[in-house]
C-alpha positions in Angstrom: -57.5 -20.0 34.4 -56.2 -18.0 31.6 -55.8 -14.2 31.4 -53.5 -15.0 28.4 -53.5 -18.4 26.6 -50.0 -17.6 25.6 -48.9 -17.9 29.2 -50.7 -21.1 29.8 -50.1 -22.9 26.5 -46.6 -21.4 25.8 -45.6 -19.2 22.9 -43.2 -20.2 20.2 -41.8 -18.3 17.3 -43.6 -18.3 13.9 -40.8 -20.2 12.4 -41.0 -22.9 15.0 -44.7 -23.2 14.6 -44.5 -23.6 11.0 -42.1 -26.5 11.3 -44.6 -28.1 13.7 -47.5 -27.8 11.3 -46.3 -30.9 9.4 -47.8 -32.5 6.3 -50.6 -34.8 5.5 -53.6 -35.2 3.4 -56.1 -32.5 4.0 -59.4 -33.3 5.6 -61.6 -30.4 4.7 -63.7 -29.2 7.6 -67.4 -28.3 7.2 -66.8 -24.8 8.4 -66.9 -21.3 6.7 -63.7 -20.2 5.1 -60.9 -19.3 7.5 -61.0 -15.7 8.4 -58.8 -13.3 10.3 -60.2 -12.9 13.7 -60.8 -9.6 15.6 -59.2 -7.6 12.8 -60.7 -4.7 10.9 -58.9 -3.6 7.8 -59.0 0.0 9.0 -57.0 -0.7 12.1 -54.1 -2.8 10.6 -52.4 -1.9 7.3 -52.2 -5.5 6.2 -52.8 -9.1 7.3 -49.9 -9.8 9.7 -50.2 -13.6 9.5 -48.8 -16.2 7.1 -51.3 -17.5 4.5 -53.5 -20.4 5.6 -52.7 -23.7 4.0 -55.6 -26.2 4.0 -53.1 -29.1 4.0 -52.5 -28.4 7.7 -56.2 -29.1 8.5 -56.2 -32.9 8.7 -58.6 -33.3 11.6 -62.3 -32.8 11.3 -62.7 -32.0 15.0 -62.6 -29.5 16.6 -63.9 -27.2 13.9 -62.3 -23.8 13.2 -65.5 -22.2 14.5 -65.2 -24.0 17.8 -61.6 -23.1 18.3 -62.3 -19.4 17.5 -65.3 -19.3 19.9 -63.1 -20.9 22.6 -60.3 -18.3 22.0 -62.8 -15.5 22.0 -64.1 -16.6 25.4 -60.4 -16.3 26.7 -59.1 -13.4 24.7 -62.1 -11.4 23.6 -61.8 -9.0 26.5 -58.5 -7.7 24.8 -59.7 -5.5 22.0 -56.1 -5.1 20.7 -55.5 -8.9 20.3 -55.9 -10.6 16.9 -55.3 -14.2 16.0 -55.9 -16.8 13.3 -56.1 -20.6 13.5 -53.4 -22.0 11.2 -53.6 -25.7 11.8 -55.9 -28.4 13.2 -54.2 -31.7 12.8 -54.6 -35.4 13.4 -52.0 -36.9 15.8 -50.8 -40.4 16.5 -53.2 -40.6 19.4 -56.6 -41.6 18.2 -59.0 -38.6 18.0 -56.5 -36.2 19.6 -56.1 -33.1 17.5 -53.3 -30.5 17.6 -54.3 -26.9 17.2 -51.9 -24.1 16.2 -52.9 -20.5 16.5 -50.9 -17.4 15.4 -51.3 -14.4 17.6 -50.5 -10.7 17.3 -52.0 -7.3 18.0 -53.3 -4.3 16.0 -50.2 -2.1 16.4 -48.0 -1.5 13.3 -45.1 -4.0 12.9 -46.4 -6.1 15.8 -44.6 -9.4 16.4 -46.4 -12.5 15.3 -46.2 -15.4 17.8 -47.8 -18.8 17.9 -49.3 -21.1 20.5 -50.3 -24.8 20.3 -52.4 -27.1 22.3 -54.0 -30.5 22.0 -57.8 -31.2 22.2 -58.9 -34.5 23.7 -61.3 -36.9 22.0 -64.3 -35.8 24.1 -63.8 -32.2 22.8 -64.1 -30.9 26.3 -60.5 -30.5 27.3 -57.3 -29.0 25.9 -53.8 -30.0 27.0 -51.2 -27.3 27.1 -47.8 -28.5 28.4 -48.6 -30.1 31.7 -51.9 -28.3 32.1 -55.4 -29.5 31.3 -57.9 -26.8 30.7 -61.6 -26.7 29.7 -62.3 -26.5 26.0 -65.3 -25.8 23.8 -67.6 -23.1 22.7 -68.6 -22.5 26.3 -65.5 -23.7 28.2 -66.5 -22.3 31.6 -70.2 -23.4 31.7 -69.6 -26.7 33.6 -67.4 -25.1 36.2 -69.9 -22.3 36.6 -72.7 -24.8 37.3 -70.6 -26.8 39.7 -69.7 -23.7 41.7 -73.3 -22.5 41.8 -74.2 -25.8 43.4 -71.2 -26.6 45.6 -69.3 -23.3 46.5 -70.3 -23.1 50.2 -67.9 -20.6 51.7 -69.0 -17.3 53.3 -70.4 -14.8 50.8 -71.0 -11.1 50.4 -72.5 -8.9 47.8 -75.6 -9.6 45.8 -77.7 -12.7 46.9 -78.2 -13.9 43.3 -75.5 -15.9 41.6 -75.8 -14.7 38.0 -72.4 -13.0 38.5 -70.6 -15.5 40.7 -67.0 -14.7 41.9 -65.5 -17.5 43.9 -62.1 -16.8 45.5 -60.2 -20.0 46.3 -57.9 -19.0 49.2 -55.7 -20.3 52.0 -55.8 -18.3 55.3 -52.1 -19.1 55.8 -51.1 -17.9 52.3 -49.3 -14.5 52.2 -50.5 -13.9 48.6 -54.1 -14.5 49.7 -53.7 -11.9 52.4 -52.4 -9.5 49.8 -55.3 -10.2 47.5 -57.9 -9.1 50.0 -57.6 -5.5 48.9 -58.4 -6.6 45.4 -61.4 -8.6 46.6 -62.7 -5.7 48.6 -62.4 -3.4 45.6 -64.2 -5.9 43.4 -67.1 -5.9 45.8 -67.3 -2.1 45.4 -66.9 -2.1 41.7 -69.3 -4.9 40.9 -72.5 -4.4 43.0 -74.3 -7.4 41.3 -71.5 -9.9 42.1 -72.1 -12.7 44.6 -68.6 -13.1 46.1 -67.6 -16.3 47.8 -64.6 -17.0 50.0 -64.0 -20.7 49.3 -61.4 -22.4 51.5 -58.5 -24.2 49.7 -55.9 -24.9 52.4 -52.6 -26.0 50.9 -51.9 -28.5 53.6 -48.5 -29.6 52.2 -46.9 -26.2 52.7 -49.2 -24.5 55.3 -49.6 -26.8 58.4 -52.3 -24.7 60.1 -54.3 -23.7 57.0 -56.7 -26.7 57.4 -57.6 -25.8 61.0 -58.0 -22.2 60.1 -60.4 -23.2 57.3 -62.3 -25.4 59.8 -62.6 -22.5 62.2 -63.8 -20.4 59.3 -66.6 -22.8 58.4 -67.8 -22.8 62.0 -67.7 -19.0 62.2 -69.7 -18.9 59.0 -72.3 -21.3 60.4 -73.0 -19.0 63.3 -72.8 -15.8 61.3 -71.9 -15.5 57.6 -70.9 -11.8 57.9 -68.7 -12.5 60.9 -66.5 -14.8 58.8 -64.9 -11.8 57.1 -64.0 -10.2 60.3 -62.5 -13.6 61.4 -60.6 -13.9 58.1 -59.2 -10.4 58.5 -58.1 -11.3 62.0 -56.2 -14.4 60.8 -54.6 -12.6 57.8 -53.4 -9.8 60.0 -51.7 -12.2 62.4 -50.5 -14.8 60.0 -47.1 -15.0 61.7 -48.9 -16.4 64.7 -49.9 -19.5 62.7 -47.0 -21.4 64.1 -46.3 -24.1 66.6 -47.3 -23.0 70.1 -49.2 -19.9 68.9 -51.6 -21.1 66.2 -54.6 -21.9 68.6 -54.3 -18.5 70.3 -54.1 -16.8 66.9 -57.3 -18.5 65.7 -59.1 -18.0 69.0 -58.3 -14.2 69.0 -59.6 -14.0 65.4 -62.8 -15.7 66.5 -63.1 -13.2 69.4 -62.6 -10.3 66.9 -65.5 -11.7 65.0 -67.6 -11.5 68.2 -68.0 -15.3 68.7 -67.1 -17.8 71.4 -63.7 -19.5 70.7 -64.6 -22.6 72.7 -67.7 -23.3 70.7 -66.0 -22.6 67.4 -63.0 -24.8 68.4 -65.3 -27.7 69.3 -67.1 -27.3 66.0 -63.9 -27.2 64.1 -62.7 -30.5 65.7 -65.9 -32.3 64.6 -65.7 -34.8 61.8 -68.5 -33.1 59.9 -66.5 -29.9 59.7 -63.3 -31.7 58.7 -65.3 -33.4 56.0 -66.6 -30.0 54.8 -63.1 -28.7 54.5 -62.0 -31.8 52.6 -64.9 -31.4 50.2 -63.9 -27.8 49.6 -60.3 -29.0 48.8 -61.7 -31.6 46.4 -63.9 -29.0 44.7 -60.9 -26.9 44.0 -58.9 -29.8 42.7 -61.7 -31.1 40.5 -61.9 -27.6 38.9 -58.2 -27.5 38.2 -57.3 -24.9 40.8 -53.6 -25.4 41.4 -52.6 -22.2 43.3 -54.0 -19.6 45.7 -55.4 -17.1 45.4 -57.5 -18.1 42.4 -60.7 -16.3 41.3 -63.4 -18.1 39.3 -65.5 -15.6 37.4 -68.6 -17.5 36.4 -66.3 -20.5 36.2 -63.4 -18.8 34.4 -60.3 -19.3 36.6 -58.0 -16.4 37.0 -54.8 -16.1 39.2 -55.6 -13.0 41.1 -52.0 -12.1 41.9 -50.9 -12.4 38.3 -53.6 -10.2 36.7 -53.4 -6.3 37.0 -56.6 -5.0 38.6 -57.8 -3.0 35.6 -57.4 -6.1 33.4 -59.2 -8.2 36.0 -62.1 -5.7 35.9 -62.1 -5.9 32.1 -62.3 -9.6 32.1 -65.1 -9.7 34.7 -67.1 -7.2 32.6 -66.4 -9.2 29.4 -67.4 -12.5 31.0 -70.6 -11.0 32.4 -71.5 -9.7 28.9 -70.7 -13.2 27.4 -73.1 -14.7 30.0 -75.8 -12.1 29.5 -75.7 -10.8 33.0 -75.4 -7.3 34.6 -72.5 -6.4 36.7 -74.3 -3.5 38.3 -71.3 -1.3 37.4 -70.9 1.7 35.2 -68.4 0.5 32.6 -67.8 0.7 28.9 -69.4 -2.0 26.8 -66.8 -4.4 25.3 -67.0 -5.8 21.8 -68.7 -9.1 21.5 
């Protein structure tokens, strides 16, 4: 979910972070000495971060290595970004640790900022503001496995799921309509990607999105490839998803896909199809998807509309490298 942890966790000034570090008896971690991450002496004239003070490491878990591996999974695609873990502290909540990280870049006189988050006792989640995100050395592995097993929307691209891109989208969502150009380009740029359109109708704000998703599932059952023609038809006539015209809009999209609207409508009204849509909604919610369109790249959630295309490509390439899979694309190799 994070193209930039600073966006998700919030960024404070260095001075503010230092006052948050607090005091307490040091609990030395069984990890290698703290080191400047992603920084080569030849690229930066001097260490831009404040010195590390072991008294700010009062928690034994998570380890510095785990935090760095976690951050590398999020930030490693950005070869200009550097960071250092400055504190891992006990809190008043049993086994809940507070982590403070200083962040900068390799340019001369770059500003140093900080970000903080809390790690839950199970070591599998981080809490940043009002957001809960996966944490650990391989934070996206569980979501990747879940999507491999349960993402059941229409798909295109490679049949194998080693590079799995799952787009959570709402057919009544204007931003999802805008994102289709991005998804089409990704399909061209990453030949080895298995790309899934996973329905996530936001029923509280889009009253016809659920029905559109149900129609979509029924189209997919008859002809997987026809779904994308149907989706284009709905997206191109979104204004028709309104009282008095919604049924005609959906039926016309079905006709555009070359299928029978009567049969699709009957299928969409069945309890089995409604259950399938509800299961897709629950899948999105269980994974922490809170907006559309959202793209899961082997489990790594990224808000499509908020990430520039070239950055999105870089993140996908990096994630594939981290997972040891081929994108099928001609692209520069990123640092590991």
